[in-house]
C-alpha positions as CSV (number, residue, x, y, z in Angstrom):
1,M,19.2,-5.4,-54.2
2,P,19.8,-5.2,-50.4
3,T,17.0,-3.9,-48.2
4,Y,17.4,-1.7,-45.1
5,R,15.8,-3.0,-41.9
6,R,15.3,-0.5,-39.0
7,L,16.2,-1.5,-35.5
8,T,13.4,-2.7,-33.4
9,R,12.5,-1.6,-29.8
10,E,13.8,-5.0,-28.5
11,Q,17.1,-4.5,-30.4
12,R,17.5,-1.0,-29.0
13,Y,16.8,-2.3,-25.5
14,T,19.5,-4.9,-25.9
15,I,22.0,-2.3,-27.1
16,E,21.2,-0.2,-24.0
17,A,21.5,-3.1,-21.6
18,M,24.7,-4.5,-23.1
19,K,26.3,-1.0,-23.3
20,R,25.5,-0.4,-19.6
21,N,27.5,-3.6,-19.0
22,D,30.5,-2.3,-21.1
23,R,30.1,-4.9,-23.9
24,E,32.0,-4.3,-27.1
25,Q,30.1,-3.1,-30.2
26,K,31.0,-6.2,-32.1
27,E,29.4,-8.4,-29.4
28,I,26.3,-6.3,-29.3
29,A,26.0,-6.5,-33.1
30,E,26.3,-10.3,-33.0
31,T,23.7,-10.6,-30.2
32,I,21.0,-8.5,-32.1
33,G,21.9,-9.9,-35.5
34,V,23.1,-6.7,-37.3
35,H,26.4,-5.5,-38.8
36,P,28.7,-3.7,-36.3
37,S,28.5,-0.5,-38.3
38,T,24.7,-0.4,-37.6
39,V,25.5,-0.4,-33.9
40,S,28.2,2.2,-34.3
41,R,25.9,4.5,-36.2
42,E,23.2,4.1,-33.7
43,L,25.5,4.9,-30.7
44,R,27.2,7.8,-32.6
45,R,23.8,9.4,-33.5
46,L,21.9,8.7,-30.3
47,G,24.6,8.2,-27.6
48,G,24.6,11.8,-26.4
49,F,21.6,11.5,-24.0
50,P,22.3,12.4,-20.4
51,G,23.5,9.1,-18.8
52,G,24.4,7.6,-22.1
53,Y,22.4,5.7,-24.8
54,C,18.7,5.4,-23.9
55,S,16.6,2.9,-25.9
56,I,13.4,4.8,-25.1
57,A,14.6,8.1,-26.3
58,A,16.3,6.5,-29.4
59,Q,13.0,4.8,-30.4
60,R,11.1,8.1,-30.1
61,D,13.8,9.8,-32.2
62,A,13.4,7.1,-34.9
63,E,9.6,7.4,-34.8
64,S,9.7,11.2,-35.0
65,R,11.9,11.0,-38.1
66,E,9.5,8.6,-39.8
67,W,6.3,10.4,-38.8
68,K,4.3,11.9,-41.6
69,G,1.3,13.5,-40.0
70,Y,-2.3,13.3,-41.3
71,R,-5.6,14.4,-40.0
72,V,-7.5,12.0,-37.8
73,P,-11.1,12.6,-36.9
74,E,-11.5,14.0,-33.4
75,E,-13.9,11.3,-32.4
76,T,-11.2,8.8,-33.1
77,M,-8.7,10.6,-30.9
78,E,-11.3,10.7,-28.2
79,L,-11.3,6.9,-28.3
80,V,-7.6,7.0,-28.1
81,D,-7.7,9.2,-25.0
82,E,-10.2,6.7,-23.4
83,K,-7.9,3.8,-24.0
84,L,-4.9,5.7,-22.6
85,R,-6.8,6.8,-19.4
86,A,-8.8,3.6,-18.7
87,E,-6.5,0.8,-19.9
88,Q,-3.0,2.4,-20.0
89,W,-2.4,0.8,-23.3
90,S,0.7,1.9,-25.3
91,P,0.2,3.9,-28.5
92,E,1.2,0.9,-30.6
93,Q,-1.3,-1.3,-28.8
94,I,-4.1,1.3,-29.4
95,S,-3.2,1.7,-33.0
96,G,-3.0,-2.0,-33.7
97,S,-6.3,-2.8,-32.0
98,M,-8.1,0.0,-33.8
99,A,-6.7,-1.2,-37.2
100,K,-8.4,-4.5,-36.6
101,K,-11.7,-2.7,-36.3
102,G,-11.0,-0.6,-39.5
103,I,-10.0,2.6,-37.6
104,R,-6.9,4.2,-39.0
105,V,-4.6,6.0,-36.6
106,S,-0.8,5.5,-36.4
107,H,1.0,5.2,-33.1
108,E,3.2,8.1,-34.2
109,T,0.1,10.3,-34.4
110,I,-0.9,9.2,-30.9
111,Y,2.6,10.0,-29.5
112,M,2.4,13.5,-31.1
113,R,-1.0,14.1,-29.4
114,I,0.4,13.0,-26.1
115,Y,3.5,15.3,-26.4
116,R,1.3,18.3,-27.5
117,D,-1.1,17.6,-24.5
118,K,1.9,17.5,-22.1
119,A,3.2,20.8,-23.5
120,A,-0.2,22.3,-22.9
121,G,-0.2,21.1,-19.3
122,G,-2.3,18.0,-19.8
123,D,-1.8,14.6,-18.1
124,L,-2.2,12.1,-20.9
125,H,1.5,11.3,-20.7
126,K,1.1,10.0,-17.1
127,N,-0.7,7.0,-18.5
128,L,2.3,5.9,-20.5
129,R,4.7,3.3,-19.0
130,H,7.7,5.8,-19.1
131,R,5.6,9.0,-18.8
132,C,7.8,10.6,-21.5
133,K,10.9,10.3,-19.3
134,S,14.3,9.1,-20.3
135,Y,15.9,6.1,-18.7
136,H,18.5,7.0,-16.0
137,K,21.6,4.9,-15.8
138,R,22.0,2.9,-12.6
139,G,25.0,3.2,-10.5
140,S,28.0,1.1,-11.4
141,E,28.3,-0.8,-8.1
142,R,27.2,-4.4,-8.5
143,E,25.7,-6.9,-6.1
144,K,28.3,-9.6,-5.3
145,R,26.1,-12.7,-5.7
146,G,27.2,-16.2,-5.0
147,R,26.3,-19.1,-7.3
148,L,23.2,-21.0,-6.5
149,K,23.5,-24.8,-6.0
150,N,23.2,-26.9,-9.2
151,Q,22.5,-24.0,-11.5
152,V,22.1,-24.9,-15.2
153,M,23.0,-21.9,-17.3
154,I,21.0,-20.6,-20.2
155,D,23.6,-21.8,-22.7
156,E,22.3,-25.3,-22.1
157,R,18.7,-24.4,-22.7
158,P,17.1,-26.1,-25.7
159,V,17.1,-24.1,-28.9
160,V,13.3,-24.5,-29.2
161,V,12.9,-22.1,-26.3
162,D,14.6,-19.3,-28.3
163,E,12.3,-20.0,-31.2
164,R,9.2,-19.1,-29.3
165,S,7.3,-21.8,-31.2
166,R,5.4,-23.4,-28.3
167,I,3.6,-22.6,-25.1
168,G,5.4,-23.6,-21.9
169,D,8.6,-21.7,-21.6
170,W,8.6,-19.1,-18.8
171,E,10.9,-16.3,-17.6
172,M,10.9,-15.4,-13.8
173,D,11.9,-12.4,-11.8
174,T,10.9,-10.2,-8.8
175,V,9.7,-6.6,-8.6
176,I,10.9,-5.0,-5.4
177,G,9.0,-2.5,-3.3
178,R,10.0,-1.1,0.1
179,P,13.2,-2.6,1.3
180,G,12.6,-5.7,3.4
181,G,8.9,-5.8,2.6
182,P,6.8,-7.9,0.3
183,V,7.7,-8.3,-3.3
184,L,6.0,-9.2,-6.6
185,V,7.0,-12.4,-8.3
186,T,6.5,-12.2,-12.1
187,M,6.3,-15.1,-14.5
188,V,6.0,-14.5,-18.3
189,E,5.4,-17.2,-20.9
190,R,7.6,-16.5,-23.9
191,Y,5.3,-17.6,-26.8
192,S,2.0,-16.0,-25.7
193,R,3.4,-13.2,-23.5
194,Y,1.0,-14.4,-20.8
195,T,1.9,-12.9,-17.4
196,L,1.3,-14.2,-13.9
197,I,2.0,-12.0,-10.9
198,S,2.0,-13.2,-7.3
199,L,2.6,-11.4,-4.0
200,A,5.4,-12.9,-1.8
201,A,5.7,-11.9,1.9
202,S,9.4,-11.3,1.4
203,K,12.3,-11.9,-0.9
204,E,13.3,-15.0,1.0
205,A,13.5,-18.1,-1.2
206,C,10.8,-20.0,0.7
207,E,8.3,-17.1,0.3
208,V,9.2,-16.6,-3.4
209,G,8.9,-20.3,-4.1
210,A,5.5,-20.5,-2.4
211,A,4.3,-17.5,-4.5
212,I,5.5,-19.3,-7.7
213,L,3.7,-22.5,-6.9
214,E,0.5,-20.6,-6.0
215,A,0.5,-18.8,-9.4
216,M,1.8,-21.6,-11.6
217,G,0.3,-24.7,-10.0
218,R,-3.0,-24.3,-11.9
219,H,-1.0,-24.1,-15.1
220,R,1.5,-26.9,-14.6
221,D,0.3,-28.6,-17.8
222,K,1.7,-25.5,-19.6
223,V,5.1,-25.4,-17.9
224,L,8.0,-26.9,-19.7
225,T,11.0,-24.7,-18.8
226,T,11.7,-21.8,-16.5
227,T,14.5,-19.3,-16.9
228,Y,15.4,-17.4,-13.7
229,D,17.3,-14.3,-12.8
230,N,20.4,-15.0,-10.7
231,G,18.9,-13.8,-7.4
232,K,19.2,-15.9,-4.3
233,E,15.4,-15.8,-4.0
234,F,15.3,-18.6,-6.6
235,A,17.5,-20.9,-4.5
236,L,14.6,-23.5,-4.4
237,H,14.7,-23.9,-8.2
238,E,15.3,-27.7,-8.1
239,L,12.3,-28.3,-5.8
240,L,10.1,-26.0,-8.0
241,G,11.2,-27.8,-11.1
242,E,10.4,-31.2,-9.5
243,I,6.9,-30.1,-8.5
244,L,6.1,-28.3,-11.8
245,G,7.8,-30.9,-14.0
246,A,9.9,-28.3,-15.6
247,D,13.6,-27.9,-16.5
248,A,15.2,-24.8,-14.8
249,Y,17.8,-22.5,-16.4
250,F,19.6,-19.3,-15.3
251,A,20.5,-16.2,-17.2
252,H,24.1,-15.1,-16.7
253,P,24.7,-12.4,-14.0
254,Y,24.1,-8.9,-15.3
255,H,22.8,-10.2,-18.7
256,S,19.3,-8.8,-18.4
257,W,18.8,-9.0,-22.1
258,E,18.7,-12.8,-21.8
259,R,15.4,-12.3,-20.1
260,G,14.3,-9.3,-22.2
261,L,10.6,-10.2,-22.2
262,N,10.5,-10.5,-18.4
263,E,12.4,-7.2,-18.0
264,N,10.0,-5.5,-20.4
265,T,7.0,-6.9,-18.5
266,N,8.3,-5.7,-15.2
267,G,8.5,-2.2,-16.7
268,L,4.8,-2.5,-17.7
269,I,4.0,-3.5,-14.1
270,R,5.7,-0.4,-12.8
271,Q,3.0,1.6,-14.6
272,Y,0.7,0.4,-11.9
273,F,3.2,-0.1,-9.0
274,P,5.9,2.6,-9.3
275,K,9.3,2.2,-7.6
276,G,9.0,2.6,-3.8
277,T,5.5,1.1,-3.7
278,D,4.8,-0.5,-0.3
279,F,3.5,-3.9,-1.3
280,A,2.3,-4.5,2.2
281,Q,-0.5,-2.0,1.3
282,V,-1.3,-3.8,-2.0
283,T,-4.0,-6.5,-2.0
284,K,-4.1,-9.7,-4.0
285,A,-7.2,-8.3,-5.8
286,Q,-5.2,-5.3,-7.0
287,V,-2.4,-7.5,-8.2
288,A,-5.0,-9.7,-10.0
289,E,-6.5,-6.7,-11.7
290,V,-3.1,-5.6,-13.1
291,E,-2.4,-9.2,-14.3
292,M,-5.8,-9.2,-16.1
293,K,-5.0,-5.8,-17.7
294,L,-1.7,-7.0,-19.0
295,N,-3.1,-10.2,-20.4
296,S,-5.9,-8.3,-22.1
297,R,-3.6,-5.9,-23.9
298,P,-3.2,-6.4,-27.6
299,R,0.5,-6.9,-28.5
300,K,2.1,-6.0,-31.8
301,C,4.5,-8.9,-31.6
302,I,1.6,-11.4,-31.7
303,D,-0.4,-9.5,-34.4
304,F,-2.3,-7.4,-31.9
305,K,-3.9,-10.5,-30.3
306,T,-3.9,-10.5,-26.5
307,P,-1.8,-12.9,-24.5
308,H,-5.0,-14.4,-23.1
309,D,-6.2,-15.2,-26.7
310,I,-3.2,-17.3,-27.3
311,F,-2.5,-18.9,-23.9
312,D,-6.1,-19.8,-23.0
313,P,-8.2,-19.6,-26.2
314,P,-11.9,-20.2,-26.0
315,P,-13.1,-23.6,-27.0
316,P,-14.3,-23.9,-30.6
317,I,-18.1,-23.5,-31.1
318,A,-19.7,-26.7,-32.1
319,L,-21.8,-26.4,-35.2
320,A,-25.3,-27.7,-35.1
321,A,-26.0,-30.9,-37.1
C-alpha cells in the first residue's frame, strides 16, 4: 500500500527558487524527487500569495492544517519564550531540544503562541528569522556575470558530496551590507551544518580570499571540497584550493538551490544582521558571537544535535583502570 510523504521545508524552498527562475514543473519534480502532480497541486493550492509561491507561507499553511492543539503547562511556555528571546532558536529547534529533555511541546504549538502574541501586540515574532513575514519576489533583472577562469561546475562534483556522509564538504557565499562596504563571507559544512563567518573589507576577490583563509585555515584538515556561488569575488578559487588542499566547484548561475544549505544559513545570519546593515560598524567579536550561536543551535536534520557536537565532538572520557 503506498504511503503519502509530505513535502519538506527544503523541498518547498527548492520549488520557490526554481519557480522564480521559470523552471518547468516537471524539472522541479525531478529535482526534489516527487511526482509532477505533487508540484502541480502544491502550486495550485499555494501559488496565490502576493508575489507568487512562497515556501515560508506554504510551510506555515501545511503546519496549521496538521496542528492539533493541546494544553502545555505555562512554565514550559515560559521556557519557550526564554529560548526565543535569548537564543533566537526556531520553534522546531526549541521543540526538538526540549523533547530530548523529556519536555513535550510541538513546534506548531510554539508558532500558535507566537501568532497569538503578535496579534495581541507582543514582540515574540521579532525573534524569528522571518518575523512572520512572507518572502517578496526579487526583481527580474539579472546580473550579467562573466565566467571565472578554470571553473569546474557542480555537475563534476563527486557523488559522495551529495550524500552528506562525511565531514569536509563546504558551501561558500557572501552576505552583503551597505553597497561598497565590508561583507560577510559565509562557509557551511554540509554534513555537520557547521558554520564559519568572516568579515572581509570589501567584495574584492583578494579581500574575500583572505577572509576565507583566515576562517578555514585552522580547519584545513577538515576541508575536502568547496562549492562556490558564481560571484566574481571567488576569482581566487584555484589559489584557495591549492592552499587548503581542496577541490573547488561552482553552482550554475541562478541555481541557488544547488547551495540550499548555504542560502538557508545566510537567512539565519540575517536574523542578527538585517539587510542594509553597515558591516563597517560590526566588530569581529559580534560576528564570532553569531557564529557561536548558530553552531550551538540544535538542528532537526541532525536529530537535534548541534553542529558543534558533530564537527568538533569532545574527546572520549578515559575510564579509570
